[in-house]
C-alpha positions, 0 to 999 in steps of 0.5 A, a space after each residue: 503466508 498467513 495473516 498472523 505471520 504477515 502482521 508479525 513480520 512487518 510493522 503495524 500501527 497501534 492506533 487504528 483509523 477510519 478515513 485518513 491521509 497517509 504520507 510514506 517515504 520509502 527506499 527500495 534496494 539496488 539488486 539488478 540481478 534479482 527477479 523483478 518480482 523480488 527487487 525490494 518487494 513490500 507494501 503499505 496496507 491501509 486499514 490493514 487490508 488495502 495494499 499499495 505495492 512497493 517494489 523496484 519498478 524502475 523501467 518496468 511496465 508499471 503493472 498492478 503488482 509493481 510499485 504504486 500498483 494496487 495488487 489484484 485491483 489496478 495498475 497505476 496510471 503512470 509508472 513513477 518509480 525512481 531508481 533504486 536507492 532513491 527516496 520515494 513517496 506515497 501520499 494516500 487519501 483513504 475513505 473507509 468503506 461505510 457499513 450499516 451494522 454488518 452490511 457494507 453500504 459503500 466501498 472503500 475509496 483511495 487516491 494515491 500520489 506516487 512521487 507527487 503524481 496522481 496515479 490512482 484517482 478516487 479508486 473504488 475498492 470493492 474488497 480487500 486487495 490480494 494477500 491482505 493480512 486482515 479482512 474487511 470490517 466496519 471497525 477502524 483498521 491499522 496501517 501495516 508496513 509489510 516486511 519481506 526479506 528485502 532491505 526496503 527502508 521507511 522514513 517520515 511516516 505520518 497519518 492524519 485522521 479525518 
């Protein structure tokens, strides 16, 4: 899927951010017959290029491509997924990469609380995550909510710029 198509099919904030705290509430569908990789597959992209995955992962291992994982980077410390149709939360502390002109001097960092439990603590992100819609840049970036053909629902979303 191209970055343009990915961005058109989801929801993207108009405002762009550097360092921020993000709160997201979401609900994944109940579809036990579906392949585990397609049970509500979605994601939240901080800065447009660092994804925290959303997926019905109740009872699964809790890998990087499951709920709370950072695709292509790291699995959550614990699988904190609630059952499908339950409202769940991500609280994300994000520190954007630091740049000197076009040269990156420090990598981005992220801490993620999944349903109130710290599952990624001050994780260093040495580049954009898998399937990111935007490349890394020194510019401020949007928050992007991925859309797939699965009925993932969002509510009570807020961002505090630091």
